[in-house]
N, C-alpha and C positions, 0 to 999 in steps of 0.2 A: 669089278669087272670093266668100269669105264675106264680106271687107271691103266688097266692092261690094255685097252684100246687106245688110248692116248699116246702111251709108250709104242704103240707098235706104229700109229701113225706118224710120232716122229723120227724113228727108225726109217721109214718110208720116206717119209721129206728129204732126211740126209743120204740117201742112198740115190734116190731122185738127182737131188743137187750134185753128187758127187759123179754120178754118170754122165751130166749132161757136162760139166766141168773136164772130164777124163775126155769125153768124147769131143768137145771144143778143142782141147788142146790136141788131141789127134789129128783132127782138122787142120788147126793151125799150122800145128808142125811139118805136116806132111804134103799137105793140099796148098796152101796157101803160100808156103815158102818156097822158092824154085828149087833150090838149091841141094834139098834134103830129101835125098832117095829114100824108097820103101826099102824094107828088110830084104834081102833075096828071096826068103821063103816065101813073103805074101806075092812076089813078082812072079813066082814059080805056080803059084796057087792058084793063080789066074786063068789058067788053059782048060781046068778040069771043072765040068759040069755039075759036080756036087758042090764046089766051093759056091758058085753061083746061086745055088738053091740053099745053101746055107747063109750066104748073105741076106735074100729075099725072108728066110726064116726070121733072122736077128733084127729083120727090118719089122716085120708083122709083131714078132713079141715084143720089141720094145715099144711100138705104137699103142699095143694093147695094155701095157705097164703103165705108160704116161707118153700122152702126145709130142711134148716137146722130147723125149728122148729118141722116140719115133722119129720123127725129123729128122735129127741131129744122126742118126744111124743112118738112114736113107740119102740123106747128103754126103757122109762118110764114104757110102758104098759107090754112089755117084761117080765122086770126086777120085775113088780108087780106079774104079774100072775106067772112068774116062783117062786119067794117067798114065796107068798101065797100058792100055790101047796106045794111047800116043807113046809112049816108048818104044813099043813092039814095033809100030810103023819107022819113027826113026830109027831105031837100029837094023 
């Protein structure tokens, strides 16, 4: 039983680390590098209220799973909404 718990903890640690790395790379690629545009589908989805609710749900679920993941998901969501809002004002 203890070995199974240890294997689950290792898998959970690997998944958390990979989620942090993937979200961190997404933040780096889309939000910190100015010349990297968002995919067209993400820009189109911003106008729908259900998409914003889905972002909030993703933030809550990420924070419940791991606080680091939740913080990065929240940062990615804020930067995404800010960038897409800025693009809408500029265009």
